[in-house]
N, C-alpha and C positions, 0 to 999 in steps of 0.2 A: 504494499499499499504506499501511497505518496506520503513520505515522512513529513513534508511541509504541511500537508493537509491535517495529518494526525496531530502535529504540534499546535497548529492553529486552533483545532477543536479543543484541545486540552487547555489552552490559554483562555479560550472563550468561557469554558466552564469555571476556570479560576476567577475570571472577572465577574461571573454570575454570583459568586459567593459574596461579592460586595454590594450587589444590587439591592438587597433588602434595606440597606441603610440609605439608598439613594431614592428609591421609589416606593411609595406606599400602595400604589395601585396594582402592583404585580400580585399574582397568586399562583399557587401550584394547582394544576388540573390533572386528572387521571382519566385515561381512556382504556377501555377493554378491547381485547382482540375481536376483530370483526366490525368495530364501529367505524363510521365515516365522520370524523370530527372536524376536519379542517376545510369546511366548505367556503365558497366565495364570499358569502355574507359575513361569516365569522372573521376571515382573514382581511376583510376590508376595515375591520375595527381593531384587531389584535395581532400582535406579533408573538411568535413562539420560540422558545429555546428548549430543545429536547434534552432531558436529563437521563432518560432510560427508555428501553423498548425500541420498537421498529414501526415506522409508518411509511407506507407506500403512497407516493403521489403519482397519479397516472391519468391517461386519457384513453377513451375507447371510441373506436369507429363503430357506431351502432349498426351500420349497414353490413359490415363484415364480421362484427364482434371481435375484431382484432384489438388487442390491448398493448399499450406501450408505457412502460414505467419511465417517468421523467426523473424522479429522485427517490432514493431509499434513505429516509431520515433515521438517524440513530443518535446515540449519545454525542453531544457537542454540536449538532446541526441546528440551523435556524430556519424559520419559515414564517411568512412568505416574503422574501427579499424584494421581489418585483413590486408587489403591492405596497410595501413600505416605501420604496423609492419613488414610484410615480403615481400611486393611488389607483392603479388599474384594478378592476374587479375581474379576476380570471376564473373561468369555468373549468375547474379541475376536480378530479375525484381523489379521495383519499381512503385508505384502508389501514386499520391498525393490524399489523401482522403479529405483534407481540405486545402484551400489556405495556402501556407507556405512561410515563410521568413527564410533564412539561411545565415550564414557567410561561404564564400568559401575561403579556403587558400591553397596554394600549399603544397603538402605533405612534401617537404623538409623543409619548414618553420616551420610546426608543429613539425616535428622531432627535429628541432633545439630547439624549445621552451621546449620540453620534456627534452632534455639534459641539458639545461641551467637554467630552472626555477623550483626550488624545489617544490614550492607550486602547480604549475600546474601539475608537474610530479606525485605528490601524488594524486591529484584529478583524473588524467587520469588513474592511476592504480586502484583507487576505482571504477571508471566507468567500467573498464574492468572486475573487480571482479563481479560487479552487472550483467553485460551481461552474463558472464559465468554461474552465478547462475541461471539466467533466462533460458538459454538454457538447463541446467541440469534439472531444474524443468519441462521444456517442454518435455524432453525425458522421464522422470519418469512418467509424466502425461499420455502421449500417450501409454506408455507400460502397466500401471497398473490400470488406472481408466476409468470408463465409461463416456459417454458424459455429463451426469447430474453432476457428480462430477467435471469434467473438467470445466464446466460452473461456478460452485461454486468457484473453485480455481481461475479462471480468475477474478471473481468479487472481491475476497479478494485482489488480486494483484492491482486492480485499484480503490479501495475504500479508501477514506480519511475520517478521523473523524474531522469535523469542528463544533466548538461550541457544542460538545457532540453529534452531529448527523452525521450519515454516508452519504457520498456523492460519488456516482460513477462518475468518471471523465475519460476523454480521450476515453473510449469505450462506454460511455453512449448513444451516438447518432450514433453509427456505424450501417451499414446495417447488417442484420442477416447473409448474405453471408460472410461478413468480420469477424464476430465473429466465424463463422464456420471454416473459414480458419485459425484462430488463434489457434483452439483446434483440428484441424485435422479431421473434419467431414464435413457434408453438411448442407445446410440451413434447410431442412425439419426436420432433427434430432434436430438441435438447437431450432427450433420453438417449438417442443414438450417439450423440457426441460424448455424453458422459460414459456410456458403455465403452466407446473407443478409447477414451482417456484411461478407463480402468484397465482395458486390455493392454494398453501401452505402458502400464505400470506407473502412471502419473498420479492417480488418485485412488482412494479406497472409498467404497460406498457402503454405508450401513443403512439401517432402516430409516433413520431420520437425519443422518449426518453425511457430509462430504469431508473427507480428510485429504490434505495434500501429502502425497507420498514422495514425490520427487519434483521439487520446485525448479531445479535446474533444467529439467527436461522441458518444462513449460517455457522458460526463457529461451532455451535453444530453439524450440519450434517457432517461437515468435520472431526470432532473428533470422530464420531461413529466408 
């Protein structure tokens, strides 16, 4: 995973620890798996900092029923940056994939913090840059790479090296439908790619988990 992005998210959470002294209007909110909490009306009024859990932000083509995940929000993420910056009410769908805890703040309060707090402003801009990079990478991936390569790229994005060993996080226990939605395809095609990765000795598949077995092979295949 991008170390700069990880560090930025950690620093954002550190800054959040100071927010209770700065703003009285913030509050913690909790959402259960399966809920659709971050609708356009809500995000036109409030900004969110994710403390734990996983929330999928996505769009659906109702004619084809095809789904595309735009963001997978987890610890350290923020939403909705676009609505915060330009006041646009965006029609997006959300789904809680794993019980989530968030800090909710009125948009005007967050805008004031950005203006007055230099440390938070720098962190906020770093976060925007990481999101732009993520969307740029998604556009390139969908345009130029096949599904097998997209899966490899997804794994590199969410793999951390801990004690010299690779560990897939955040997406390691997602349903294959959700993985397919992240890379613009369908579950059946993802399943084929995962089975090939398993045969190649790159991953291990258990009932509800994906484990990285040979991260170097992933990097080697992407460099070909």
